[in-house]
N, C-alpha and C positions, 0 to 999 in steps of 0.2 A: 645461596644459603649462607647465613652467618655462622661462623664457628663460635663456640661458647666464650672463647677468649676475646672476641671482638665486641662482645656485649658487656664489657666491664662497666658496671653501674657506679657512678661516682656519688658519694654521699656529701651533699653540700655542707651539712652541719659539721661533719668530721673535717672537711677541708677548711672550713672557717676556724675551727679550733686550732688546727695546725698553723694556719696563716697568722692568726692573732697571737698564738703562742710564740711563734718565731719572731714576730714583731716585738715581743716583750724583751727580747735579748739584743735588739739592734739600736742601742743607745736611746736617743730622743724619741724614736718611733714607739717606745713603750707607752707614750701618751695616747697613741691611737688605740692600742689595746685597752688602755685604762678607760677611755671615753666610750668605747663601743661594747666591750665584753666583760666589764668588771663583775657582773653578776654570775658568770660561769665559774664554778669553783676551780676547775682545771686551769683556766686562763688566769684566774686571780692568783693562784699559787705561783705561776710563772711571771706574772706582772710584778709581784713583790720581789722576787729574786732579780728581775730585770732592773727594778728601781734601786736595789742595792748596788748593782754593777754600774748603773748610771751615776749614782752618788759618788762612787769611787772615781769614775772618770772625771767628774767635775772637780773633785778635790785635787786630783793629780794635775788637771789643767791649770787650776789656780796656783798650786804650788810651783809648777814648772814655769809659770809666768813671773813668779817672784824670786825663785831660788834656782838659778842656773847651775849651781854646784851639785844639785841633786838630780840633774838630768839623767845620768845613767840608771840610777835607782828607779826613777819615775818611769823610764822606758821599760824596765823589767816588770813593773806593776802594770803598765799598759798591756804588755804581752800576756801577763797572767789573766787580766780581764778579758782579753780576746779569747784565750783558751777556755776560760769559764763560760763565756758566751757560746762558744761552739759546743761545749758539753751540754749546756742548757738547751740549745737548738736540737741536738741529738735526742735528748730526753723528750722534748715536745713531739718530734717526729715519731718516736717509739711509743708515745702515749703514756709516758711515765711521769710521776711527780717525785723525782729524787732531789734531795737537797744538794745544792752545789757545795763542793768542798770549800772550806774556810769561810765562805760568805753566806751560805744557806741559812745559818742560824740567826743572822741579822734581819732576815726577811720579815719576821714577826713584828718588827718595830714599825712597819708600814701598815697603817690601817686603811685598807682600800675598801 
């Protein structure tokens, strides 16, 4: 006999939402979510925030290649982007659509 805990049914739709939501915060992998699930409002919300973080990462990368004197400041910005990505991933796993601090308001500029 199976105990009730052994028959935990997985919901593929929910797992897809979590997977593509998490991908939205993993740098260039946001493109995967954008191509596959942009019609899902929950994923779309997280894609937009992921695009803001990716834009910041690209800007920091370009600046760091041109201005070595800003290297310490740019590393702090990279750390902040990492922390915000983790916050976004936690929100996805919890099923929330919370704006990220500092950068969440810029998400509306991306028309997905």
